[in-house]
C-alpha positions as CSV (number, residue, x, y, z in Angstrom):
1,M,6.6,-37.9,0.3
2,A,6.8,-34.3,-1.1
3,E,9.7,-32.2,-0.1
4,E,8.7,-29.3,2.2
5,N,9.0,-25.8,0.8
6,T,11.5,-23.9,3.0
7,Q,12.1,-20.9,0.8
8,P,9.8,-17.9,0.7
9,N,8.2,-16.8,-2.5
10,L,10.7,-14.0,-3.1
11,E,8.8,-12.5,-6.1
12,A,5.6,-12.2,-4.1
13,T,7.4,-11.1,-1.0
14,M,9.3,-8.4,-2.8
15,G,6.1,-7.4,-4.6
16,L,4.6,-6.6,-1.2
17,I,7.6,-4.6,0.0
18,I,8.1,-2.6,-3.2
19,N,4.4,-1.9,-3.9
20,G,3.6,-1.2,-0.3
21,G,6.5,1.2,-0.1
22,N,5.4,2.9,-3.4
23,A,1.8,3.2,-2.1
24,K,3.0,4.9,1.1
25,G,5.2,7.2,-0.9
26,F,2.3,8.2,-3.2
27,A,0.1,8.8,-0.2
28,F,2.7,11.0,1.4
29,E,3.0,13.0,-1.9
30,A,-0.8,13.4,-1.9
31,I,-0.7,15.0,1.6
32,R,2.1,17.3,0.4
33,A,0.1,18.4,-2.7
34,A,-3.0,19.0,-0.6
35,K,-1.1,21.0,1.9
36,K,0.0,23.3,-1.0
37,G,-3.6,23.5,-2.3
38,D,-3.1,21.3,-5.3
39,F,-6.0,19.0,-4.9
40,E,-6.0,17.7,-8.4
41,E,-2.5,16.4,-7.9
42,A,-3.4,15.1,-4.4
43,H,-6.2,13.0,-5.8
44,K,-4.0,11.8,-8.6
45,K,-1.4,10.6,-6.1
46,L,-4.1,8.9,-4.0
47,E,-5.1,7.0,-7.2
48,E,-1.5,6.0,-7.8
49,A,-1.3,4.8,-4.2
50,D,-4.4,2.7,-4.8
51,K,-2.9,1.1,-7.9
52,A,0.3,0.2,-6.0
53,L,-1.8,-1.3,-3.2
54,N,-3.7,-3.3,-5.7
55,E,-0.4,-4.7,-7.1
56,A,0.6,-5.5,-3.5
57,H,-2.6,-7.3,-2.9
58,N,-2.0,-9.3,-6.1
59,S,1.3,-10.4,-4.6
60,Q,-0.3,-11.3,-1.3
61,T,-3.1,-13.2,-3.1
62,D,-0.4,-15.3,-5.0
63,M,1.0,-16.4,-1.6
64,L,-2.4,-17.1,-0.1
65,T,-3.5,-19.1,-3.2
66,K,-0.5,-21.3,-3.0
67,E,-1.1,-21.9,0.6
68,A,-4.8,-22.8,0.0
69,Q,-3.7,-25.2,-2.8
70,G,-1.6,-27.2,-0.3
71,D,1.7,-25.6,-1.0
72,P,2.6,-24.3,2.5
73,Q,4.4,-20.9,2.4
74,P,7.2,-20.6,4.9
75,V,7.0,-17.7,7.2
76,T,10.4,-16.0,7.3
77,L,11.5,-12.6,8.7
78,L,11.3,-11.3,5.1
79,T,7.7,-12.4,4.7
80,V,6.7,-10.9,8.0
81,H,8.5,-7.7,7.0
82,S,6.6,-7.7,3.7
83,Q,3.2,-8.0,5.5
84,D,4.2,-5.2,7.8
85,H,4.9,-3.0,4.8
86,L,1.6,-3.7,3.3
87,M,-0.4,-3.1,6.5
88,N,1.4,0.2,7.1
89,A,0.8,1.3,3.6
90,I,-2.9,0.5,3.8
91,T,-3.2,2.5,7.0
92,F,-1.1,5.4,5.7
93,R,-3.2,5.5,2.5
94,D,-6.4,5.7,4.5
95,L,-5.1,8.4,6.7
96,A,-3.8,10.4,3.6
97,G,-7.2,10.3,2.1
98,E,-8.7,11.8,5.3
99,M,-6.0,14.5,5.4
100,V,-6.6,15.4,1.7
101,D,-10.3,15.8,2.5
102,L,-9.5,17.9,5.5
103,Y,-7.2,20.2,3.6
104,E,-9.9,20.6,0.9
105,R,-12.5,21.5,3.6
106,L,-10.1,24.0,5.1
107,D,-9.4,25.5,1.7
108,K,-13.1,26.0,1.1
109,V,-13.6,27.7,4.5
110,E,-10.6,30.0,3.8
111,K,-12.0,31.0,0.4
112,A,-15.5,31.6,1.9
113,K,-14.1,34.3,4.2
């Protein structure tokens, strides 16, 4: 009988936390840049957020793949926390993209006056 895995995949879990946090930070920087009218920088930061989210998804996929291959992944407070980071980062990135678009539209309206 195989021994049950009781330890979380710390590498993948920390990948979610770190990359999710980085993505949220880049998204926040994008909003700040757009607010200042620096739309080139804002879009660059959104791209960086997307790259960090991609890395986070890779970590998540690692855990899901192991689970699908019959290696049950234990659910600990740390793994729940990591999923929370990822979901918040995705939501914040989506909102940041909308805010950058809004600041760009406002800027065009102001310049048209």
